[in-house]
N, C-alpha and C positions, 0 to 999 in steps of 0.2 A: 157598643165599637157596634159594627158589620162589613161583613164579607165582601169584598168588591175583586174584581176580576178588571186585570188590564191584559189588550187585545189589541196589539201593539205589533204590525209590519213595517217594515225596513222597507229606502226605495232602490226599486234597482239600481242593483251598481255600489249599495252603499257599501258593502264590505268592508273594506278601505278604513271610508270614517268607522264604523261600529268597532274596529277591531282599534283601530288609536284609540275610542272610547272605553274603552273595555272593564280597563282598571280602574276607573275612575265613577265606572258603575255601580262594577259592584262591592264596593267601596259604600256609594253610597249606599248601593239598599240594603250590604251587613249591617248601612248606622238604624238600618228600621229594623235590626231588632227581631224581638216576637211577630211584629205585628205583620214580617213576612210569609203566609204561609207554605208554597209556595212559589216556583220561581222558574221561569228557563227559556231557552232556545222556543223558536218556530225551528223543524229544519226540514229543506228540499230534499226533493229525494234520494238525489245526491250525499248527503249529507251535511251541506252548510246550511250559515245561519241565514234565514234566512226573517223573524222577527219575533219577537219574546208574549212570557204569558207568562201574569205573577199576580196571585192573587194572595191576598192584603187584606189585615183583620187593621182597620180603623175607624174612625170617631164619627166620619159623614163622610158623605163626597165629598164635603170640600180638603178636607184632608185630603182626600183620593187623586182629587186634582192639584190640590197641592205638590202630590207627587212626583203625575206628570210634569205639569211645568220645573221639578229639581233638577233633571232626571238629567244625565250629561249625554245618551244617547239621545232625545230628547235635544237638545242645547247645542249640540252636534251638526243634528240637522237627518242620521239615519232612518226614521223615522218617517215615512210616506202617511199616517194616518196610528192613532192613538182612539179607541172606543173603551171604555169604562161600564160597567153593566152591576150593579146590584146583586148578590151572586150569594143562593140558597143551598147546603146543604144536605142533598134528601138521598142519598145512599154514598159508601163509602166514612171517611174519619179527615177530617183535615188539625191537626195537632199543632 
């Protein structure tokens, strides 16, 4: 198993699409159970959702790419970009 970060940036004006896909996205993320170490939205200065950050403990890069491909937010066209990075914790802890 290895940690991967997903840095997802919303397209401008994607809030309606995000909200329409939110329940499906949350159910999809929940389906990964304990593999989800951290997840939540990036916020603008005024508190609006503008992207997502996820830290996942997955088998390999192919599994991370499969997560991205299956995410209802991606399927709904919410994201302008999704960057996937291997991640190593050097301070703090992820349970």
